[in-house]
C-alpha positions in Angstrom: 0.0 0.0 0.0 1.6 3.3 -1.2 -0.1 6.7 0.1 0.7 9.6 -2.0 -0.2 13.3 -1.6 -1.1 14.7 -5.1 -2.0 18.0 -3.8 -3.2 19.9 -0.8 -6.5 18.2 -0.5 -6.1 15.3 -2.7 -4.7 11.9 -2.0 -4.2 8.4 -3.6 -3.6 5.0 -2.4 -2.2 2.5 -4.6 -2.3 -1.3 -3.9 0.6 -3.5 -4.5 -1.2 -6.6 -5.8 -3.5 -6.7 -8.9 -6.4 -9.3 -8.7 -9.8 -9.7 -8.0 -9.5 -8.7 -4.3 -8.4 -5.3 -5.3 -11.4 -5.0 -7.4 -13.7 -6.3 -4.6 -12.1 -4.0 -2.0 -12.1 -0.9 -3.9 -15.5 -1.3 -5.6 -17.2 -1.9 -2.3 -15.3 1.0 -0.6 -16.6 3.4 -3.5 -20.2 2.1 -3.2 -20.1 2.6 0.6 -19.4 6.4 -0.1 -17.3 6.4 3.0 -14.7 8.7 1.4 -17.2 11.2 0.3 -17.9 12.8 -3.2 -15.1 13.0 -5.8 -13.7 9.5 -4.9 -12.4 7.8 -7.9 -10.8 4.1 -8.6 -8.7 3.3 -11.8 -10.0 1.0 -14.4 -7.4 -1.6 -13.3 -8.6 -1.3 -9.8 -5.2 -0.6 -8.3 -5.5 2.9 -7.0 -8.0 5.0 -5.3 -8.2 8.8 -5.3 -10.1 10.9 -2.8 -10.1 14.4 -1.1 -8.5 14.5 2.4 -6.5 17.0 4.5 -4.3 14.3 5.8 -4.0 10.4 5.6 -2.0 8.0 8.0 -2.2 4.6 9.6 -4.0 4.1 12.8 -0.6 3.0 14.2 1.1 6.3 13.1 -1.9 8.2 14.8 -1.7 6.4 18.2 2.1 7.2 18.1 1.4 10.8 17.6 -1.1 10.9 20.5 1.5 9.4 22.9 4.1 11.8 22.0 1.2 14.8 22.1 -0.8 13.4 25.0 1.5 10.8 26.8 -0.9 8.3 26.0 -1.8 6.2 23.0 -5.6 6.4 23.0 -8.3 7.5 20.6 -10.9 9.6 22.2 -14.8 8.8 22.7 -15.8 10.1 19.4 -13.0 8.7 17.5 -13.6 5.5 18.7 -17.3 5.5 17.9 -16.3 6.6 14.2 -13.7 3.6 14.1 -16.7 1.1 14.7 -19.1 3.0 12.4 -16.5 3.3 9.4 -15.2 -0.4 9.6 -18.7 -1.6 10.3 -20.0 0.2 7.1 -17.1 -1.0 4.9 -17.7 -4.7 6.3 -21.3 -4.2 5.2 -20.5 -3.4 1.6 -17.7 -6.0 1.4 -20.2 -8.7 2.5 -22.6 -7.7 -0.3 -19.7 -8.7 -2.6 -19.2 -12.0 -0.7 -15.9 -10.9 0.8 -14.6 -10.0 4.3 -11.4 -9.2 6.2 -10.1 -12.0 8.7 -8.2 -9.7 10.9 -7.6 -6.0 11.8 -4.1 -4.6 12.7 -3.0 -1.1 13.8 -0.8 -1.1 10.5 -3.7 -2.0 8.1 -6.2 0.6 9.2 -5.9 4.0 7.4 -7.1 7.1 8.9 -8.6 9.6 6.4 -9.1 13.3 7.9 -12.1 15.1 6.3 -13.6 18.4 7.7 -12.4 17.7 11.3 -13.7 14.1 11.1 -11.7 10.8 11.1 -12.6 8.1 8.5 -11.1 4.6 9.3 -10.9 2.0 6.6 -8.9 -1.2 5.9 -7.2 -1.3 2.5 -5.0 -4.2 2.7 -6.2 -6.9 0.3 -3.8 -9.3 1.9 -6.4 -9.8 4.9 -9.5 -10.0 2.5 -11.1 -13.5 2.0 -14.0 -14.8 0.0 -17.2 -15.8 1.7 -18.7 -19.1 0.7 -21.6 -20.6 2.7 -20.9 -18.0 5.4 -17.4 -19.4 5.8 -13.8 -18.3 5.0 -11.3 -21.0 4.0 -7.5 -20.7 4.9 -5.3 -22.4 2.6 -2.0 -20.7 3.3 -0.2 -20.0 6.5 -0.7 -16.5 8.2 0.8 -14.6 11.2 -1.1 -16.0 14.3 0.3 -13.1 16.8 -0.5 -10.1 14.6 -3.4 -7.9 15.3 -6.5 -9.1 17.0 -7.3 -12.6 15.7 -10.5 -14.2 16.9 -10.1 -17.4 19.2 -11.8 -19.4 16.4 -9.1 -18.7 14.0 -6.3 -19.0 16.5 -7.3 -22.4 17.0 -7.1 -23.7 13.5 -4.7 -26.6 13.5 -4.3 -27.4 10.0 -4.6 -26.0 6.3 -7.2 -26.1 4.8 -9.4 -24.8 7.5 -12.7 -23.0 7.6 -14.1 -20.3 10.1 -17.1 -18.3 10.2 -17.1 -15.0 8.1 -18.2 -13.0 11.1 -15.1 -13.8 13.1 -13.9 -10.3 12.0 -16.4 -8.7 14.6 -14.0 -10.1 17.4 -11.2 -8.5 15.6 -13.0 -5.1 15.3 -14.3 -5.2 19.1 -10.9 -5.8 20.4 -9.2 -3.4 17.9 -11.4 -0.7 19.6 -11.1 -1.8 23.2 -7.2 -1.6 22.6 -7.6 1.8 21.2 -9.6 3.3 24.0 -7.9 1.3 26.9 -4.7 0.4 25.4 -5.4 -3.1 26.7 -7.7 -6.0 25.6 -6.8 -8.5 28.2 -9.8 -7.3 30.7 -13.1 -6.7 29.1 -14.3 -5.3 32.4 -12.8 -2.0 31.4 -15.9 -1.6 29.4 -17.7 -0.6 32.5 -16.0 2.8 32.2 -18.1 3.6 29.4 -21.2 1.8 30.4 -24.7 3.0 29.2 -22.9 5.1 26.3 -23.6 4.8 22.5 -20.1 3.2 22.2 -20.7 0.7 24.9 -23.9 -0.5 23.3 -22.2 -0.6 19.9 -19.4 -2.8 21.3 -21.9 -5.4 23.1 -23.5 -5.8 19.5 -20.1 -6.9 17.8 
């Protein structure tokens, strides 16, 4: 993934691979309208162009916050937008019969527009086709990376199948990490009990 600033408010992201996953990823993102008016994709489905004031990875954003605020956390509104953006992206990917199997701090791109942050995953290496509500693993993958669901972590052989909604576990624990810097104790959710963010996390 190559992020390029083409002008003051115009960015492009180029995907390294060039296959059906690129097409499904970029087409579904365009249909979601998450990136707003003026968003275009190239005919070969290798590059997406969009308007933004700044683009960076989630990992870079958290490192910036650590330097500025002495703590690497998203605020409440940003965490809500993280859930909303990625849920919307997953909804449109599912319509194409595709989903992600994991989220990491490195594969989430933060797109800033009008004092608002939009979070999307633009890494086709984490994209998998859905067949009969399942995804099939045929190649080795990194078990300790990101926020893998227990179902996927417990796979013992290849090929193996997992439910396509395993990604919701990954999303939930990504958000918990971004607001609490810890995913080992879900009791920390009590700190945001009865908020919209709390109920959204319970639904994942």
